[in-house]
N, C-alpha and C positions, 0 to 999 in steps of 0.2 A: 849684714852680708850673708847670703845663703850658703849653707854648708855644701860641701862636695857630695856627701852621701845623699842629701835630698835631691840634688840635681840629677845624680845618677839614677835614683829610684824613679823619678818622674819620667825620665827619658826611656828607661828600659821597659816600663809597664804600659805606657800609653798605646803603643802599637798592638800589644797583645789584647788589650781591652777592645780596641776597635775591631780587630780580627774576630774576636769571640762574638760580638754583636752582629757583625756582618754574616757570619756563618749561621747564626740562629735565625736571622731574617730569611736567608736563602732556604733553610730547611723548612721554615713555616710556609714560605711561598710554594715550595715544591709539594708539600703535603696538601695545601689548599687546592693546588692545581690537580693533584691526583684525586682528591675528593670530588671536585667538580666533574672530572672525567667519569668517575664511577656513577655519579648522580645522573649525568647526561645519558650514559649508556643504559642505566636502569629505566629512565623516562622513555627513551627511544624504544626499548624492548617492550615496556608496558603499552605504549601507544600502538606499536605494531601488533601486539597480541589482541588489544581491544579492537583494532581495525579488522583483524582476521575474524574475530568473533562476530562483529557486526556484519561483515560481508557474508559469512556463512549463514547467519540468521536471516539476512535479506534473501539469499538464494533459496533457503528452505521455505520461507514464507511464499516466495514467488512460485515455487514448484507446487506447493499445496493449492494456491489460488488458481494456477493454471489447470491443475487436475479437476478442481471443482468447476471451473468454467467449461472445460471439455465435457464433463459429465452432464451438466445442466443443458448445454447446447444440444447434445445428442438426444436427451430425453424430451426436451421441449420442442425441438425441431421435428422429431418423429411425430409428436402429437399434432402439430400443424400440418404436416404432410398427409397424415391419415385423414384429417378432416378437410383436406383439399383447400387449405387456406393459402399455402404456398405451393408453387409448381416449379420444378426444376427440369431442365433438359435431361433426357435419358442418358446422354453420353457422360454427364458429370456425376451421375449417381453411383454410389458404392453399396456394397451389401451391409456395411456397418450401420445398423439402425436406419437403413434406407436414406442416408444423409449424404449431401455433397461433401467431398473429401476435405474441402478447405474451411468448412464452417467450424468444426471442433477446434482446430488450432487457432483460428482467428478469435473465436470467443474465449478460448483459454488465455490467449495473450492479453486480450482486453480486460479479462477478469484480474489477471496478475497486475496490470498497470493500475487499474482502479483501486484494487485492494491495497496496494502499496501506497497510493496517493493519499488515501483517507487519513491514516495515522500521521503521515508527514504534514498534511495540511493542519491537522489538529495541533501538532507541535509548533508549527510556524505561527499559527494564530494565538498560541498560548492558551488554548481552551481544551484541555484534556477531556476526552469524552468519558463520562462516568455513568451515563444512563443505561441501566440494564446491561452491565458488563459481565455476562456469564454465558457459557456455552448453551445452556438450556434456552435462553432467549434467542441466541443466534439460530438454533435449530428451528424454533418456532417461526422466526422470520423467514427462513428458507421454505418452510411448509406453506406459509401465506403467499410467498412469491410464486411457488409452483401452483397454488390454488388460483391466483390471479391469471396466470397463463392458461390454466385449464378452463377458466371461465371465459377467456377471450375467444375460445374456439367451440365451447359447448353451449353457452347461453344464446338463446334466440330472442332478438329484439326486433321491433318493427323496422328500425334502420340502424346504421352504424353509429350515428350521432348519439343515440341513447346508450349504446354499448360503450362508446368512448367515454361518455360522462360517468357511467357507472365504474369503469375501470380506473378513471382518473380519481374518483373518490376513494376507491379501494387502495390505490397507490399512495395517495396522501395519508390515508389511514395507516398504511404500513409504516411510512416514515414517522408519523406521529407516535405510533405505538412502540417502535423499536429504535428510534434515533433521536428526533427532536433537536438536532443540532443545525446551526446555520451552515457549517461546512458540509454536512451531509446533504442538506437540501440543495445547496449551490452545486455541488459535484453531481448530484442526481439530475438536476436540470441540464448541466453541461453534458453529461453522458447521454441523456435523452436526445439533446439537440444534435450532437456530433454523430451518434449512431443512426439517427433518422436520416441525416443528410447523406451519410455513406450508403445506407440502404437505398435511398432514392437514386443515387448514382448507379448502384449495382443493377437495380431494376431497369433504369433508363437504358443501360448498355446491354440489356438482354441476358444478364447472368442468370436471373430467375425472375419470377413474377408473382404477384398476389392476385387472387381472385377477387372480383368486386372491389377494386381500389376506389377510395373516396377522398383521399388526401394526396393529391397528385398521383404518384404511382404506387402508393402503399395504402394500408388501412389506417384510418385516423386514430385507432387505439394503440398503434405501435409505439409512439413516444411514452405512453403510460407503462408499457412493458419494460422499456429500456430504463425508465426512471426507477421503477421498483427493483429492477435487477441491479442497478448501480448502488442503491441503498443496501440491498442484501449483501452484495459482494464487499461493500465497504465495511459492513458490520463484521464480516468474517475476517477481513484484513485487520481491523482494529483488535479483535480478540486474539488473533495470532501475534500481533505486536506486543500484547500484554504477556505473552509466554504461556497462555493457557491457565493463568492463575485466576480462579473465580473470586469475585468480590461481591459483597452484598450490593444489590442495585437500589436505585432511588426510584420509588414510585411517585 
């Protein structure tokens, strides 16, 4: 027969033990919830900061590419106007490099879009471009592109077909020398096609015109210029996406 002391001991201690375990579990749960809240806040803050940095970097690269596009458009369009390759109505001309006012912003916007697309496509395809990733190579690519444009208005051939074939070979040589990527070639072809179609529509609607057109309303060598320009701007965009850190290139 159990004694009275044992019965009293068990009855008085059991509620206290259960209360102690219950309060410990509640404290642990509240601390875990607090830790999760802190971790969630830290992750949200880090994600917001990373998003801000990426947005700022994207805007910076876009502005640089826009400026490059505007500058190249002014210089190269001036060369074609001086050689009477393109003719604009007098009412749309401005004193800034004797160019139509809408050409620089349009070319700058196009350069920004193309330059931002190149590294995005490389990342999407999982093929990071590592061939000649340095600013010296990019500057040489720009020089060759300007030279191809200069040749399009300076070289004299028996007909435009010979000039177009020569410029096509030079444009492919530019891609092979400074790019050699499938994404670069594909985007260059796409740029040449879309830009040529837009130019055809502009000339068809009388915005401006080309002298001696032999490819519908434009010169047959124009797609070659657009292709080499797309490759050049793409290389600039890729280099900007790398943050300007030079890396040894692969010959």
